[in-house]
Backbone as a chain_set.jsonl record, in Angstrom:
{"seq": "MRRHRAITIILIAVAGLVALAGIAWLGGLRLNLTRSYPLGLWRIERLERPPAVGDLIFICPPDTAAFRMARQRFYLGQGLCPGWFSPLIKTVVATEGQAIAIGAEVSIDGRILPHSDVQPGDAAGRALTAFAGGQIPAGFLFLHSDFAGSYDSRYFGPIPAAGLLGRAHPLLTFDP", "coords": {"N": [[-7.898, 36.119, 31.163], [-5.795, 36.22, 29.278], [-5.18, 33.528, 29.18], [-7.535, 32.471, 28.106], [-7.454, 33.647, 25.55], [-5.099, 32.442, 24.525], [-5.888, 29.745, 24.455], [-7.955, 29.946, 22.572], [-6.483, 30.722, 20.288], [-4.878, 28.457, 19.944], [-6.872, 26.506, 19.437], [-7.94, 27.506, 17.033], [-5.686, 27.265, 15.396], [-5.323, 24.46, 15.419], [-7.756, 23.669, 14.239], [-7.377, 24.824, 11.734], [-5.174, 23.316, 10.792], [-6.354, 20.765, 10.681], [-8.332, 21.253, 8.745], [-6.68, 21.882, 6.559], [-5.348, 19.415, 6.239], [-7.556, 17.84, 5.54], [-8.313, 19.004, 3.085], [-6.005, 18.449, 1.595], [-6.141, 15.654, 1.618], [-8.554, 15.191, 0.207], [-7.724, 16.228, -2.179], [-6.11, 14.253, -3.139], [-3.588, 13.886, -2.049], [-1.105, 12.071, -0.322], [0.726, 10.855, 2.482], [3.543, 8.97, 2.584], [4.804, 6.711, 4.83], [6.031, 4.308, 4.937], [8.558, 1.805, 4.232], [8.479, 0.594, 1.793], [8.386, 2.119, -0.516], [9.874, 5.287, -1.476], [9.983, 7.546, 1.297], [7.704, 10.192, 2.01], [5.781, 12.795, 0.362], [3.097, 11.991, -1.694], [1.006, 11.79, -4.631], [-2.237, 10.828, -5.627], [-3.081, 9.901, -8.791], [-5.478, 10.003, -11.368], [-6.315, 7.043, -13.112], [-6.896, 6.274, -16.282], [-7.495, 3.907, -17.502], [-7.633, 0.284, -17.327], [-5.603, -1.102, -14.669], [-2.181, -1.97, -15.346], [0.602, -4.233, -15.842], [3.518, -3.06, -14.342], [2.553, -0.607, -13.538], [2.648, 1.768, -10.948], [0.826, 1.984, -8.118], [-1.828, 3.279, -5.948], [-3.794, 1.514, -3.723], [-6.682, 0.275, -2.092], [-6.619, -2.14, 0.385], [-8.4, -5.284, 0.693], [-10.795, -6.082, 3.289], [-9.652, -8.434, 4.981], [-8.55, -11.406, 6.784], [-5.768, -11.561, 6.489], [-5.015, -8.894, 6.101], [-5.991, -7.705, 8.41], [-4.308, -8.918, 10.269], [-1.917, -7.818, 9.323], [-2.26, -5.136, 10.024], [-2.357, -5.379, 12.811], [0.249, -6.152, 13.273], [1.572, -3.909, 12.549], [2.379, -3.569, 9.88], [0.835, -2.227, 8.248], [-0.964, 0.745, 8.29], [-3.657, 2.582, 9.942], [-6.414, 3.86, 8.121], [-8.544, 5.414, 5.663], [-9.647, 3.484, 4.029], [-11.875, 0.685, 3.314], [-12.528, -1.248, 6.234], [-10.936, 0.303, 7.705], [-8.283, 0.525, 6.875], [-5.068, 1.731, 5.78], [-4.217, 2.952, 2.497], [-2.329, 0.98, 0.135], [0.888, 1.364, -1.411], [2.027, 0.051, -4.246], [3.605, -1.908, -6.858], [2.139, -3.103, -9.807], [2.559, -6.357, -10.798], [1.534, -8.583, -11.997], [-1.391, -9.632, -13.752], [-4.823, -10.491, -14.534], [-5.168, -13.897, -15.391], [-2.451, -14.542, -15.475], [0.156, -16.768, -14.399], [1.234, -17.592, -11.181], [3.953, -18.696, -9.319], [5.249, -19.743, -6.268], [8.167, -20.05, -4.528], [11.338, -20.144, -3.268], [11.521, -17.702, -4.279], [9.478, -15.486, -6.318], [7.789, -16.515, -9.246], [6.532, -15.493, -12.351], [4.495, -16.516, -14.835], [6.489, -18.385, -15.401], [8.842, -16.883, -15.314], [11.351, -15.546, -13.26], [10.697, -13.148, -10.764], [12.458, -10.259, -10.215], [14.098, -9.354, -7.128], [12.385, -10.707, -5.356], [12.567, -12.455, -3.206], [11.257, -14.758, -0.919], [10.432, -14.394, 2.372], [10.758, -16.224, 5.431], [9.969, -15.138, 7.803], [9.125, -12.075, 9.596], [10.774, -8.912, 10.429], [10.672, -8.931, 13.177], [10.799, -11.556, 13.794], [8.478, -13.022, 13.588], [6.416, -15.508, 12.115], [5.854, -15.683, 8.598], [3.491, -16.447, 6.144], [3.651, -17.69, 2.958], [1.953, -16.875, -0.104], [0.04, -19.334, -1.822], [0.22, -19.555, -4.546], [-0.763, -19.778, -8.052], [-3.232, -19.119, -10.637], [-3.958, -15.778, -11.607], [-7.047, -14.451, -10.835], [-9.825, -13.073, -12.75], [-10.228, -9.577, -12.529], [-8.448, -9.14, -10.461], [-5.256, -8.247, -8.958], [-1.728, -8.765, -8.808], [0.627, -7.742, -6.584], [3.699, -5.962, -5.865], [6.757, -4.97, -4.203], [10.095, -3.858, -4.438], [11.462, -3.721, -2.058], [12.874, -5.685, 0.386], [11.614, -6.289, 2.834], [8.959, -5.85, 2.345], [5.439, -6.115, 2.726], [3.596, -7.752, 0.657], [1.98, -9.091, -2.316], [3.344, -11.501, -2.314], [2.803, -12.632, 0.079], [0.085, -12.033, 0.803], [-1.304, -12.646, -1.486], [-3.153, -12.262, -4.642], [-5.105, -9.245, -5.011], [-8.342, -7.576, -5.073], [-8.895, -5.562, -7.921], [-10.781, -3.67, -7.743], [-10.353, -2.047, -5.56], [-8.657, -0.09, -6.393], [-7.213, 3.097, -6.241], [-5.785, 4.846, -7.8], [-3.025, 5.945, -9.905], [0.215, 6.088, -8.431], [2.056, 8.889, -7.693], [5.112, 10.345, -7.022], [5.725, 13.3, -5.142], [7.28, 14.842, -3.302], [9.84, 13.321, -2.084], [11.956, 11.224, -0.022], [14.789, 9.212, 0.102], [15.33, 6.575, 2.326]], "CA": [[-8.144, 36.618, 29.827], [-4.697, 35.761, 28.417], [-5.317, 32.086, 29.021], [-8.648, 32.277, 27.171], [-6.95, 34.029, 24.228], [-4.143, 31.41, 24.114], [-6.673, 28.552, 24.105], [-8.642, 30.261, 21.317], [-5.481, 30.685, 19.209], [-4.506, 27.047, 19.745], [-8.003, 25.833, 18.793], [-8.004, 27.966, 15.642], [-4.554, 26.653, 14.693], [-5.625, 23.037, 15.249], [-8.822, 23.583, 13.237], [-6.749, 25.129, 10.443], [-4.388, 22.15, 10.377], [-7.301, 19.707, 10.323], [-8.925, 21.646, 7.461], [-5.63, 21.737, 5.541], [-5.165, 17.976, 6.017], [-8.732, 17.372, 4.806], [-8.211, 19.486, 1.702], [-4.929, 17.668, 0.967], [-6.659, 14.296, 1.423], [-9.52, 15.237, -0.892], [-6.962, 16.527, -3.391], [-5.337, 13.082, -3.547], [-2.246, 13.857, -1.472], [-0.908, 11.078, 0.729], [2.043, 10.817, 3.082], [4.031, 7.596, 2.711], [5.727, 6.524, 5.943], [6.525, 2.936, 4.885], [9.826, 1.688, 3.514], [8.285, -0.08, 0.512], [8.724, 3.125, -1.528], [10.472, 6.427, -0.775], [9.185, 8.297, 2.261], [7.379, 11.542, 1.595], [4.467, 13.207, -0.131], [2.696, 11.372, -2.963], [-0.319, 12.177, -5.115], [-3.005, 9.826, -6.369], [-3.504, 10.413, -10.097], [-6.52, 9.202, -12.026], [-5.864, 6.077, -14.113], [-8.01, 6.264, -17.25], [-7.557, 2.585, -18.121], [-7.396, -0.736, -16.296], [-4.196, -1.171, -14.271], [-1.359, -2.872, -16.152], [1.91, -4.589, -15.292], [4.443, -1.931, -14.323], [1.934, 0.572, -12.921], [2.813, 2.024, -9.515], [-0.542, 2.374, -7.778], [-2.42, 3.291, -4.613], [-4.945, 0.615, -3.723], [-7.215, -0.095, -0.785], [-6.657, -3.593, 0.557], [-9.69, -5.798, 1.159], [-10.889, -6.365, 4.718], [-9.466, -9.88, 5.153], [-7.728, -11.79, 7.939], [-4.364, -11.229, 6.205], [-4.789, -7.46, 6.298], [-6.194, -7.405, 9.835], [-3.052, -9.314, 10.898], [-0.917, -6.823, 8.916], [-2.449, -3.939, 10.841], [-1.953, -5.721, 14.184], [1.716, -6.209, 13.293], [2.032, -2.584, 12.112], [2.838, -3.531, 8.491], [-0.166, -1.408, 7.582], [-1.568, 1.683, 9.229], [-5.082, 2.834, 9.846], [-6.737, 4.867, 7.123], [-9.948, 5.563, 5.283], [-10.11, 2.384, 3.173], [-12.747, -0.237, 4.044], [-11.825, -1.922, 7.318], [-10.093, 1.346, 8.296], [-6.892, 0.315, 6.482], [-4.467, 2.754, 4.932], [-3.969, 2.4, 1.164], [-0.999, 0.454, -0.176], [1.588, 1.796, -2.622], [2.682, -1.15, -4.771], [3.716, -2.023, -8.31], [1.417, -4.232, -10.388], [3.513, -7.236, -11.492], [0.785, -9.599, -12.737], [-2.822, -9.362, -13.866], [-5.712, -11.593, -14.877], [-4.723, -15.002, -16.228], [-1.033, -14.879, -15.343], [0.42, -17.836, -13.439], [2.172, -17.255, -10.116], [4.529, -19.816, -8.564], [5.996, -19.233, -5.117], [9.15, -20.95, -3.917], [12.246, -19.243, -2.56], [11.198, -16.406, -4.881], [8.237, -15.494, -7.096], [7.848, -16.65, -10.704], [5.318, -15.1, -13.058], [4.525, -17.171, -16.148], [7.762, -19.081, -15.551], [9.991, -15.97, -15.208], [11.61, -15.097, -11.892], [10.497, -11.733, -10.501], [13.614, -9.748, -9.459], [13.897, -8.843, -5.761], [11.152, -11.307, -4.829], [12.838, -13.503, -2.224], [10.175, -14.946, 0.033], [10.987, -14.478, 3.717], [9.967, -17.079, 6.331], [9.486, -14.362, 8.936], [9.315, -10.625, 9.504], [11.931, -8.386, 11.158], [10.502, -9.252, 14.589], [10.889, -13.0, 13.949], [7.162, -13.655, 13.49], [6.273, -16.287, 10.888], [5.082, -15.203, 7.454], [3.03, -17.522, 5.279], [3.653, -17.283, 1.549], [0.806, -17.185, -0.953], [0.188, -20.674, -2.391], [0.432, -19.513, -6.004], [-1.915, -20.093, -8.887], [-3.553, -18.17, -11.696], [-4.612, -14.558, -11.14], [-8.428, -14.414, -11.332], [-10.319, -11.84, -13.372], [-10.515, -8.5, -11.593], [-7.477, -9.132, -9.378], [-3.898, -7.801, -9.268], [-0.643, -9.265, -7.966], [1.381, -6.523, -6.285], [5.052, -6.21, -5.376], [7.711, -3.897, -3.96], [11.461, -4.387, -4.406], [11.953, -3.708, -0.682], [12.856, -7.071, 0.885], [10.678, -6.428, 3.947], [7.617, -5.423, 1.957], [4.304, -7.022, 2.846], [2.941, -7.616, -0.639], [1.261, -10.285, -2.766], [4.088, -12.717, -1.978], [2.215, -13.152, 1.31], [-1.379, -11.947, 0.864], [-1.883, -13.09, -2.748], [-3.755, -11.208, -5.47], [-6.205, -8.519, -4.365], [-9.291, -7.041, -6.054], [-8.589, -4.286, -8.587], [-11.85, -2.723, -7.395], [-9.844, -1.142, -4.54], [-7.713, 0.855, -7.001], [-7.458, 4.527, -6.059], [-5.161, 5.529, -8.925], [-1.581, 5.843, -10.062], [0.978, 6.758, -7.374], [3.035, 9.828, -8.252], [5.854, 11.013, -5.947], [5.854, 14.752, -5.244], [8.428, 15.257, -2.502], [10.21, 12.086, -1.39], [13.302, 11.094, 0.519], [15.213, 7.83, 0.243], [15.816, 6.342, 3.703]], "C": [[-7.052, 36.145, 28.852], [-4.805, 34.268, 28.154], [-6.418, 31.767, 28.007], [-8.195, 32.581, 25.731], [-5.986, 32.964, 23.695], [-4.876, 30.139, 23.684], [-7.391, 28.771, 22.776], [-7.674, 30.178, 20.142], [-5.077, 29.248, 18.907], [-5.629, 26.294, 19.03], [-8.144, 26.241, 17.331], [-6.884, 27.339, 14.829], [-4.808, 25.171, 14.426], [-6.712, 22.854, 14.184], [-8.275, 23.859, 11.841], [-5.937, 23.962, 9.914], [-5.275, 20.99, 9.947], [-7.936, 20.012, 8.966], [-7.919, 21.477, 6.328], [-5.392, 20.271, 5.213], [-6.34, 17.398, 5.225], [-8.709, 17.781, 3.348], [-7.147, 18.698, 0.952], [-5.416, 16.257, 0.663], [-7.617, 14.264, 0.234], [-8.85, 15.528, -2.221], [-6.062, 15.394, -3.836], [-3.922, 13.033, -2.997], [-2.189, 12.834, -0.347], [0.535, 11.145, 1.205], [2.443, 9.359, 3.22], [5.068, 7.541, 3.82], [6.252, 5.101, 6.003], [7.807, 2.881, 4.074], [9.677, 0.996, 2.163], [8.635, 0.821, -0.671], [9.247, 4.339, -0.79], [9.477, 7.153, 0.141], [8.856, 9.668, 1.682], [5.962, 11.718, 1.117], [4.227, 12.656, -1.53], [1.313, 11.896, -3.342], [-0.956, 10.993, -5.832], [-3.479, 10.482, -7.657], [-4.512, 9.447, -10.706], [-5.877, 8.284, -13.072], [-7.033, 5.84, -15.053], [-8.187, 4.926, -17.967], [-7.399, 1.552, -17.02], [-5.909, -0.769, -15.917], [-3.459, -2.238, -15.067], [-0.046, -3.165, -15.429], [2.846, -3.389, -15.435], [3.87, -0.677, -13.696], [2.238, 0.618, -11.429], [1.505, 2.649, -9.056], [-0.754, 2.555, -6.276], [-3.646, 2.394, -4.708], [-5.379, 0.342, -2.29], [-7.218, -1.615, -0.679], [-8.043, -4.046, 1.003], [-9.643, -6.071, 2.661], [-10.874, -7.882, 4.913], [-8.621, -10.148, 6.387], [-6.266, -11.411, 7.72], [-4.09, -9.751, 6.456], [-5.095, -7.016, 7.734], [-4.938, -7.775, 10.628], [-1.956, -8.289, 10.565], [-1.046, -5.548, 9.746], [-2.035, -4.195, 12.286], [-0.437, -5.742, 14.326], [2.365, -4.895, 12.842], [2.726, -2.596, 10.744], [2.015, -2.493, 7.737], [-0.797, -0.499, 8.638], [-3.072, 1.755, 9.092], [-5.309, 3.952, 8.836], [-8.208, 4.842, 6.8], [-10.443, 4.514, 4.296], [-11.068, 1.505, 3.981], [-11.944, -1.037, 5.075], [-10.899, -0.977, 8.069], [-8.605, 1.099, 8.043], [-6.376, 1.532, 5.734], [-4.238, 2.134, 3.554], [-2.52, 1.918, 1.031], [-0.427, 1.194, -1.378], [2.363, 0.567, -3.084], [2.757, -1.066, -6.293], [2.942, -3.251, -8.762], [2.443, -5.07, -11.159], [2.825, -8.37, -12.24], [-0.698, -9.249, -12.686], [-3.551, -10.639, -14.276], [-5.068, -12.625, -15.811], [-3.262, -15.377, -16.087], [-0.844, -15.892, -14.219], [1.518, -17.428, -12.463], [2.637, -18.55, -9.458], [5.398, -19.211, -7.464], [6.887, -20.344, -4.595], [10.026, -20.079, -3.039], [12.059, -17.817, -3.065], [9.947, -16.574, -5.728], [8.555, -15.658, -8.575], [6.496, -16.253, -11.273], [5.424, -15.63, -14.469], [5.896, -17.789, -16.43], [9.003, -18.204, -15.463], [10.133, -15.482, -13.774], [11.396, -13.583, -11.805], [11.698, -11.232, -9.694], [13.207, -9.207, -8.089], [12.643, -9.423, -5.105], [11.412, -12.456, -3.869], [11.698, -13.563, -1.211], [10.798, -15.211, 1.4], [10.125, -15.395, 4.592], [9.388, -16.312, 7.515], [9.746, -12.883, 8.738], [10.519, -10.199, 10.354], [11.866, -8.694, 12.654], [10.549, -10.76, 14.845], [9.561, -13.727, 13.894], [7.027, -14.328, 12.133], [5.428, -15.559, 9.842], [4.709, -16.407, 6.605], [2.967, -17.002, 3.857], [2.335, -17.669, 0.878], [1.069, -18.531, -1.633], [0.511, -20.662, -3.884], [-0.839, -19.861, -6.737], [-2.128, -19.014, -9.937], [-4.299, -16.97, -11.117], [-6.033, -14.524, -11.71], [-8.773, -13.07, -11.984], [-10.626, -10.82, -12.292], [-9.554, -8.408, -10.424], [-6.099, -8.716, -9.883], [-2.912, -8.456, -8.312], [0.342, -8.121, -7.825], [2.727, -6.848, -5.646], [5.775, -4.9, -5.099], [9.089, -4.54, -3.902], [12.048, -4.442, -3.002], [11.787, -5.102, -0.086], [11.841, -7.291, 1.999], [9.257, -6.043, 3.617], [6.591, -6.521, 2.201], [3.486, -6.816, 1.582], [2.316, -8.949, -1.043], [2.045, -11.579, -2.591], [3.42, -13.414, -0.797], [0.687, -13.111, 1.308], [-2.063, -12.356, -0.431], [-2.46, -11.941, -3.554], [-4.898, -10.53, -4.725], [-7.098, -7.883, -5.434], [-8.86, -5.679, -6.607], [-9.639, -3.238, -8.257], [-11.398, -1.722, -6.336], [-8.895, -0.083, -5.08], [-8.134, 2.299, -6.759], [-6.872, 5.331, -7.208], [-3.662, 5.282, -8.958], [-0.897, 6.618, -8.933], [2.073, 7.608, -8.019], [3.771, 10.526, -7.109], [5.947, 12.518, -6.196], [7.104, 15.258, -4.539], [8.825, 14.063, -1.64], [11.667, 12.093, -0.974], [13.639, 9.627, 0.613], [15.774, 7.646, 1.643], [17.287, 5.952, 3.74]], "O": [[-7.353, 35.721, 27.737], [-4.554, 33.802, 27.043], [-6.249, 30.896, 27.153], [-8.529, 31.839, 24.806], [-6.055, 32.619, 22.516], [-4.53, 29.53, 22.672], [-7.428, 27.867, 21.941], [-8.018, 29.616, 19.102], [-4.948, 28.867, 17.744], [-5.361, 25.522, 18.11], [-8.438, 25.401, 16.481], [-7.104, 26.925, 13.691], [-4.537, 24.683, 13.329], [-6.597, 21.98, 13.325], [-8.666, 23.201, 10.877], [-5.998, 23.648, 8.725], [-4.983, 20.311, 8.963], [-8.062, 19.119, 8.128], [-8.268, 20.982, 5.256], [-5.25, 19.913, 4.044], [-6.144, 16.562, 4.342], [-9.049, 16.987, 2.471], [-7.355, 18.318, -0.2], [-5.144, 15.719, -0.41], [-7.499, 13.407, -0.642], [-9.346, 15.124, -3.273], [-5.321, 15.542, -4.808], [-3.125, 12.208, -3.443], [-3.102, 12.74, 0.473], [1.446, 11.451, 0.435], [1.762, 8.59, 3.899], [6.085, 8.232, 3.767], [6.855, 4.71, 7.003], [8.108, 3.803, 3.315], [10.669, 0.829, 1.454], [9.119, 0.349, -1.699], [9.081, 4.421, 0.427], [8.308, 7.342, -0.197], [9.657, 10.236, 0.94], [5.071, 10.921, 1.411], [5.046, 12.832, -2.432], [0.557, 12.377, -2.498], [-0.286, 10.254, -6.553], [-4.186, 11.489, -7.628], [-4.396, 8.23, -10.566], [-5.0, 8.709, -13.824], [-8.048, 5.267, -14.656], [-8.947, 4.831, -18.931], [-7.064, 1.906, -15.89], [-5.052, -0.493, -16.756], [-4.026, -3.273, -15.418], [0.358, -2.435, -14.524], [2.952, -2.788, -16.504], [4.622, 0.234, -13.352], [2.099, -0.387, -10.731], [1.114, 3.712, -9.539], [0.017, 2.062, -5.452], [-4.436, 2.497, -5.647], [-4.55, 0.197, -1.391], [-7.755, -2.301, -1.55], [-8.779, -3.277, 1.623], [-8.568, -6.268, 3.229], [-11.918, -8.528, 4.998], [-8.044, -9.227, 6.966], [-5.592, -10.985, 8.659], [-3.031, -9.4, 6.976], [-4.51, -6.046, 8.215], [-4.541, -7.053, 11.542], [-1.157, -7.935, 11.433], [-0.039, -4.951, 10.126], [-1.43, -3.331, 12.92], [0.098, -5.389, 15.377], [3.59, -4.804, 12.769], [3.565, -1.737, 10.471], [2.45, -1.954, 6.719], [-1.119, -0.94, 9.741], [-3.679, 1.089, 8.253], [-4.5, 4.872, 8.714], [-9.019, 4.317, 7.563], [-11.551, 4.639, 3.775], [-11.072, 1.573, 5.21], [-10.814, -1.447, 4.809], [-10.164, -1.398, 8.962], [-7.765, 1.419, 8.884], [-7.149, 2.275, 5.128], [-4.081, 0.918, 3.447], [-1.62, 2.392, 1.725], [-1.173, 1.606, -2.266], [3.258, 0.096, -2.382], [2.069, -0.265, -6.925], [3.073, -4.322, -8.169], [3.114, -4.566, -12.059], [3.464, -9.053, -13.04], [-1.19, -8.659, -11.723], [-2.962, -11.717, -14.352], [-4.51, -12.29, -16.856], [-2.867, -16.449, -16.545], [-1.571, -15.886, -13.225], [2.591, -16.979, -12.866], [1.823, -19.395, -9.087], [6.179, -18.29, -7.704], [6.421, -21.434, -4.264], [9.53, -19.361, -2.171], [12.391, -16.852, -2.377], [9.414, -17.677, -5.843], [9.472, -15.023, -9.097], [5.45, -16.63, -10.745], [6.324, -15.251, -15.219], [6.399, -17.724, -17.552], [10.118, -18.722, -15.529], [9.159, -15.057, -13.152], [11.857, -12.833, -12.666], [11.939, -11.729, -8.594], [12.112, -8.671, -7.92], [11.927, -8.723, -4.389], [10.57, -13.343, -3.728], [11.24, -12.534, -0.714], [11.592, -16.137, 1.563], [8.897, -15.352, 4.507], [8.44, -16.766, 8.155], [10.485, -12.481, 7.84], [11.2, -11.046, 10.932], [12.898, -8.715, 13.324], [10.363, -11.201, 15.979], [9.514, -14.935, 14.129], [7.469, -13.788, 11.119], [4.429, -14.913, 10.16], [5.536, -17.29, 6.378], [2.312, -15.997, 3.581], [1.695, -18.654, 1.246], [2.211, -18.83, -1.983], [1.017, -21.647, -4.42], [-1.857, -20.194, -6.132], [-1.306, -18.112, -10.099], [-5.16, -17.12, -10.25], [-6.212, -14.564, -12.927], [-8.085, -12.069, -11.781], [-11.214, -11.152, -11.263], [-9.816, -7.667, -9.477], [-5.805, -8.816, -11.075], [-3.225, -8.676, -7.142], [0.835, -7.59, -8.82], [2.881, -7.868, -4.975], [5.454, -3.861, -5.676], [9.239, -5.642, -3.376], [13.035, -5.142, -2.778], [10.68, -5.638, -0.058], [11.263, -8.373, 2.097], [8.426, -5.921, 4.517], [6.836, -7.696, 1.924], [2.769, -5.823, 1.451], [2.142, -9.835, -0.206], [1.467, -12.66, -2.71], [3.466, -14.639, -0.685], [0.051, -14.06, 1.766], [-3.292, -12.411, -0.477], [-2.282, -10.777, -3.195], [-5.577, -11.155, -3.911], [-6.663, -7.675, -6.566], [-8.508, -4.771, -5.854], [-9.413, -2.047, -8.467], [-11.993, -0.651, -6.217], [-8.38, 0.734, -4.317], [-9.271, 2.679, -7.037], [-7.401, 6.386, -7.557], [-3.113, 4.523, -8.159], [-1.373, 7.678, -8.528], [2.9, 7.111, -8.783], [3.146, 11.222, -6.308], [6.215, 12.956, -7.315], [7.89, 16.011, -5.113], [8.225, 13.818, -0.593], [12.489, 12.849, -1.491], [12.849, 8.854, 1.156], [16.588, 8.446, 2.103], [17.838, 5.725, 4.816]]}, "num_chains": 1, "name": "protein.A"}
């Protein structure tokens, strides 16, 4: 009888936690566990206009070979975005029509992007291929994080703005 009661209490507690997590998810709360931005609790806020340079956003990556490789290498977790990817938190640094040049660092319209050194490999020594550069097409965004180890548009190129979830707003964060 005691064992049955203990199992019932555990199941109710687990169901409660699952329900709480679901409510938080539907309410736009996300837990950031990557080093690209401070660790902690973030909220997705509605963006009432097209994304612009300087916006810190949540965006679902497209289901491409680059993002499947990112998940295999644990740059990106599993989530509820198409392809079962987790959303990215990144800063928009270029939009439609802007010219991107990639060398040792990133240039946007001829201006060097600070903290944009392009790495030949990741922390595990695996090769990284830089984006070839070019003009940002209509409906696409070029994304960046100041974190040197960030997997961002330096490597995967511009991604469709259609995956935009909203502005990223930190609620309770901790710098590593």
